[in-house]
C-alpha positions in Angstrom: 0.0 0.1 0.0 2.5 2.5 -1.2 0.6 5.0 -3.4 -1.3 8.3 -2.4 -4.4 6.8 -3.7 -4.1 3.7 -1.4 -3.5 6.0 1.6 -6.6 8.1 0.7 -8.8 5.0 0.3 -7.8 3.5 3.7 -8.4 6.9 5.6 -11.8 7.4 4.1 -12.6 3.7 5.1 -12.2 4.4 8.8 -12.2 8.1 9.4 -15.6 9.6 9.0 -17.3 12.6 11.0 -19.8 12.0 13.8 -19.6 8.2 13.8 -22.5 6.5 15.5 -21.7 3.8 18.2 -22.2 1.1 15.5 -19.9 2.9 13.1 -17.3 3.2 15.6 -17.3 -0.4 16.2 -17.0 -1.2 12.5 -14.1 1.4 12.4 -12.4 -0.3 15.3 -12.6 -3.8 13.6 -11.2 -2.3 10.4 -8.2 -0.6 12.4 -7.4 -3.8 14.4 -7.4 -5.7 11.0 -5.1 -3.1 9.4 -2.7 -3.3 12.6 -2.5 -6.9 12.4 -1.6 -6.7 8.6 1.0 -3.9 9.3 2.6 -6.2 11.9 2.6 -9.2 9.6 4.2 -7.1 6.9 7.2 -6.2 8.8 7.8 -8.7 11.7 8.9 -12.3 11.4 8.4 -13.0 15.2 4.6 -12.4 15.4 2.5 -11.2 18.3 4.6 -8.1 18.8 1.4 -5.9 19.2 0.1 -8.4 21.7 3.4 -8.3 23.8 3.7 -4.5 23.6 0.1 -4.2 24.9 0.6 -6.5 27.8 4.0 -5.1 28.8 2.5 -1.4 28.6 -0.4 -2.4 30.9 2.0 -3.9 33.4 4.0 -0.7 33.3 0.8 1.4 33.7 0.0 -0.7 36.6 3.4 -0.1 38.1 2.9 3.6 37.7 -0.5 3.7 39.6 -2.9 3.5 36.4 -6.4 2.5 37.4 -8.2 -0.5 35.9 -10.3 1.6 33.3 -7.0 3.1 32.2 -5.2 -0.2 31.9 -8.0 -1.7 29.8 -7.7 1.4 27.3 -4.0 0.8 27.2 -4.4 -3.0 26.5 -6.8 -2.3 23.7 -5.1 0.6 22.0 -1.6 -0.1 22.3 -1.7 -2.8 19.6 -2.6 0.2 17.2 0.7 2.0 17.9 2.4 1.2 14.7 -0.8 1.0 12.4 0.8 3.7 10.3 3.4 1.3 8.9 0.8 -0.1 6.6 1.6 2.9 4.4 5.4 2.3 4.2 6.7 0.3 1.5 8.0 -3.2 2.4 11.6 -2.8 0.9 12.1 -0.1 3.5 10.5 -1.9 6.4 12.4 -5.1 5.7 15.8 -3.5 4.7 18.5 -5.5 6.4 20.7 -2.4 6.8 20.6 1.3 8.2 18.1 3.3 6.3 19.1 6.3 4.3 18.1 9.7 5.5 15.2 9.9 2.8 14.0 6.6 3.9 14.0 7.4 7.5 12.1 10.5 6.7 9.5 8.3 5.0 9.2 5.9 7.7 8.7 8.7 10.1 5.4 9.5 8.2 3.9 6.3 9.6 3.1 8.4 12.9 1.1 11.2 11.0 -0.7 8.7 8.8 -1.5 6.4 11.7 -2.7 9.4 13.6 -5.0 10.4 10.7 -6.7 7.0 10.8 -8.2 7.5 14.3 -8.4 11.3 14.6 -11.8 13.0 15.2 -13.1 9.9 17.2 -15.3 10.7 20.2 -14.5 7.3 22.0 -12.1 7.2 24.7 -10.5 4.1 23.3 -9.7 5.8 20.0 -8.6 9.1 21.5 -6.3 6.9 23.5 -5.1 5.3 20.4 -4.4 8.6 18.7 -2.3 9.7 21.8 -0.3 6.5 21.6 0.3 6.5 17.9 1.2 10.2 17.7 3.3 10.1 20.8 5.3 6.9 21.0 8.2 8.2 19.0 8.6 11.3 21.2 11.7 11.1 23.6 11.7 12.5 27.2 14.5 14.9 26.2 12.6 16.5 23.5 14.8 14.9 20.6 11.9 12.6 19.3 9.5 13.1 16.4 7.0 14.3 15.0 6.5 17.3 17.5 9.7 17.1 19.7 7.6 17.0 22.8 9.4 17.0 26.1 8.9 15.4 29.5 5.4 15.6 30.8 4.1 17.2 27.6 4.3 13.6 26.2 1.0 11.7 27.2 1.9 9.1 29.7 0.2 6.3 27.7 2.5 7.2 24.8 5.5 7.1 27.0 4.7 3.5 28.4 3.9 2.2 25.0 7.2 3.7 23.6 9.0 1.8 26.2 7.3 -1.4 25.8 7.8 -1.1 21.9 11.5 -0.4 22.2 12.0 -3.2 24.8 10.0 -5.8 22.8 11.6 -4.7 19.6 15.2 -5.2 21.1 14.6 -8.6 22.4 13.2 -10.0 19.2 15.2 -10.4 15.7 14.8 -7.6 13.2 15.6 -7.6 9.4 18.8 -5.6 10.3 20.0 -7.4 13.5 19.6 -10.3 15.8 17.7 -10.2 19.0 19.5 -8.6 21.9 19.7 -10.5 25.2 17.3 -9.3 27.9 20.3 -8.0 29.9 21.5 -5.9 27.0 18.1 -4.6 26.2 17.7 -3.5 30.0 21.1 -2.0 29.6 20.0 0.0 26.5 16.9 1.3 28.3 18.9 2.3 31.3 21.2 4.3 28.9 18.0 6.0 27.7 17.2 7.2 31.4 16.4 10.8 31.3 16.9 10.9 27.5 14.6 8.7 25.7 12.8 7.8 28.7 11.4 9.2 32.1 13.6 8.0 35.0 10.3 6.7 36.8 9.5 4.7 33.7 12.8 3.0 33.6 12.6 2.1 37.3 9.1 0.7 36.5 10.4 -1.7 33.8 12.9 -3.1 36.3 10.3 -3.8 38.7 8.1 -5.3 36.1 10.7 -7.7 34.8 11.6 -8.8 38.3 7.9 -9.6 39.0 6.9 -11.1 35.7 9.8 -13.2 34.4 7.3 -14.9 32.0 7.8 -11.9 29.8 11.4 -12.7 29.0 11.8 -16.3 30.0 12.2 -17.7 26.6 15.1 -15.4 26.1 16.7 -16.5 29.2 19.0 -19.6 30.0 16.3 -21.5 31.7 14.1 -21.5 28.6 15.6 -23.6 25.9 13.7 -23.8 22.4 12.7 -27.6 22.0 11.3 -27.4 18.3 9.7 -25.0 15.8 7.2 -26.2 13.2 5.3 -24.3 10.7 2.6 -25.6 8.2 -0.9 -25.5 6.8 -3.6 -26.1 9.4 -6.8 -27.9 9.4 -9.2 -29.2 12.0 -7.7 -32.7 12.4 -4.0 -31.6 12.9 -5.0 -28.7 15.2 -6.5 -31.4 17.5 -3.4 -33.6 17.0 -1.2 -30.7 18.0 -2.9 -29.8 21.1 -3.4 -33.3 22.2 0.2 -34.1 21.6 1.3 -31.1 23.8 -1.1 -32.2 26.5 0.1 -35.6 26.7 3.7 -34.8 26.5 3.3 -31.9 29.1 5.0 -29.4 26.6 5.1 -25.5 27.2 4.9 -23.1 24.4 2.8 -21.0 22.1 0.6 -22.0 19.2 0.3 -19.2 16.7 -2.6 -19.6 14.2 -2.9 -17.5 11.1 -6.3 -17.4 9.4 -6.2 -14.5 6.6 -5.0 -11.4 8.1 -5.9 -12.5 11.6 -3.5 -14.2 14.2 -4.6 -16.3 17.2 -2.6 -17.6 19.9 -2.9 -20.5 22.3 -0.7 -20.7 25.4 0.2 -23.9 26.9 2.1 -24.7 30.2 3.1 -28.1 30.9 0.4 -29.7 28.9 -2.3 -27.4 30.3 -4.2 -24.8 28.0 -4.0 -21.6 29.8 -4.9 -18.9 27.4 -6.5 -18.5 23.8 -7.1 -15.4 21.8 -8.2 -14.5 18.3 -10.2 -11.6 16.5 -10.0 -9.5 19.6 -11.5 -12.2 21.7 -10.1 -14.3 24.6 -11.2 -17.4 26.5 -12.4 -21.0 26.0 -14.9 -20.0 23.3 -12.0 -18.9 21.2 -11.0 -22.5 20.8 -14.3 -23.4 19.1 -13.9 -20.3 16.9 -10.6 -21.3 15.9 -11.5 -24.9 15.1 -14.3 -23.7 13.0 -12.3 -21.1 11.1 -9.6 -23.8 10.4 -12.3 -26.1 8.9 -13.7 -23.3 6.7 -10.4 -21.8 5.6 -8.1 -23.7 3.1 -5.2 -21.4 3.6 -5.0 -21.5 7.5 -1.5 -21.7 8.8 0.2 -22.4 12.2 3.5 -21.8 13.9 4.2 -24.0 16.9 7.0 -22.9 19.2 7.7 -25.0 22.4 10.3 -24.7 25.1 11.5 -26.4 28.2 10.7 -24.1 31.2 11.5 -25.1 34.9 8.4 -25.9 36.9 8.2 -22.8 38.7 5.2 -20.5 39.2 7.2 -17.4 38.1 7.2 -19.0 34.6 3.5 -18.4 34.2 1.8 -15.3 33.0 -0.1 -13.3 35.8 -3.4 -15.0 36.5 -5.2 -12.0 35.2 -3.9 -12.7 31.8 -5.1 -16.3 31.8 -8.5 -16.9 30.1 -9.0 -20.8 30.2 -9.9 -22.4 33.6 -11.4 -25.7 32.4 -9.1 -28.8 32.5 -7.4 -29.3 29.1 -8.9 -32.8 28.4 -12.4 -31.8 29.2 -12.0 -28.6 27.3 -10.9 -30.5 24.2 -13.7 -33.0 24.5 -16.3 -30.1 24.9 -15.0 -28.3 21.9 -14.9 -31.4 19.8 -18.7 -31.9 20.7 -19.6 -28.3 20.0 -17.7 -28.3 16.6 -19.5 -31.5 15.5 -22.8 -29.9 16.3 -21.7 -26.7 14.6 -20.6 -28.2 11.5 -23.8 -30.5 11.3 -25.9 -27.5 11.7 -24.2 -25.7 8.7 -24.5 -28.7 6.5 -28.3 -28.9 7.0 
C-alpha cells in the first residue's frame, strides 16, 4: 500500500465525521485488521502488538494507572504502529541502516496512523491517537514528530514507547539479531532521562523482576525445543494440542487465518490462554477450530520450549482466560464443533 490513492482510500474507510456507536465498532474492527496486517508485513516474530500491549499495561499498573486506564492501554496499544501499513515493504524489511530519505518516509507512519483515528469521540480511539502520535517522542525532546518533552508527552504514549523499544530489542529484526534481555535492559537504562522518564525505567526493572514470563524464553532456563510451521486443518489442530497435552509441553501455538492471528498458550500440557479476533477465553478455541475447517489456507507456527516448573514462569493470573481442565475442554470443543458443522450442513 504505497501510493497516495491507497492512503486516501484507507483513510476514508475508517475516518468519518460524527460516527455512531455502531460505526465506531466497525471502524475499530477495521483498524485492528489493518494493525495486524501492518505487523505481519514487517515482523517475522509475530505477536509483537500483543506483547507490547501486555507490557505497557503492566508498566501502567506499576505507575498507578487504574483498571479503566489499563484496559484502554491494552486495547489501544496494539494500534501504535498502524501507520506502517503505508510504508513500502522494501524499506520496512531493509537489512541495513536506512538512508536519511528512507527514514524520513518511515517517520510519516506516525502522522498517517494518527489520521486513521483522529476525530473520534470514543475514549479508546482518543487513547490510540495519543499513543500513535506520541510513541516516538523522547523524554528530552529529541523525538518526533513534535519534539515534545517530559510531561508534555502523554503518559500512555511514554509507556507504549518503552514497551515497543524493549520488545523490539529482544526479538530479531531484519537488520540485526535479537538482543539478550540484559543488553536490552542496559539499552533502556542508557536512555534514562533521555529517551525515557527515569520513573518509567525504574518501573520496567520492577515489572521484569515480578513477571519473568515476559522474558523467560530469552533466558538460560527456557530452551527452545522445536519449531514447526505448516498448513492447518481441524484434524492436525486437535493432534497438535493433544500431543502437547500428553507430553506436558510448554509453548505457544500461533494460528494464522487470513489477516488474523490467534494464539494458544500451553504450560506443561495445560491450555491456559487463547485469543483470536479481539476475543479471549475458552470460546475462542471453538472459533479457531471452526475457522480452520472453513479456511483452506489457514497456517500455524508451533514454538515449544522447556521451562522450569516454577510459578514465576507463568503469565499473571489476570491474563489467563482458560480455567477448564484441558482434556475436558478439548472434548467439549469437539462436541460443539461437531454440532456446529452438522448444523451448517443442514
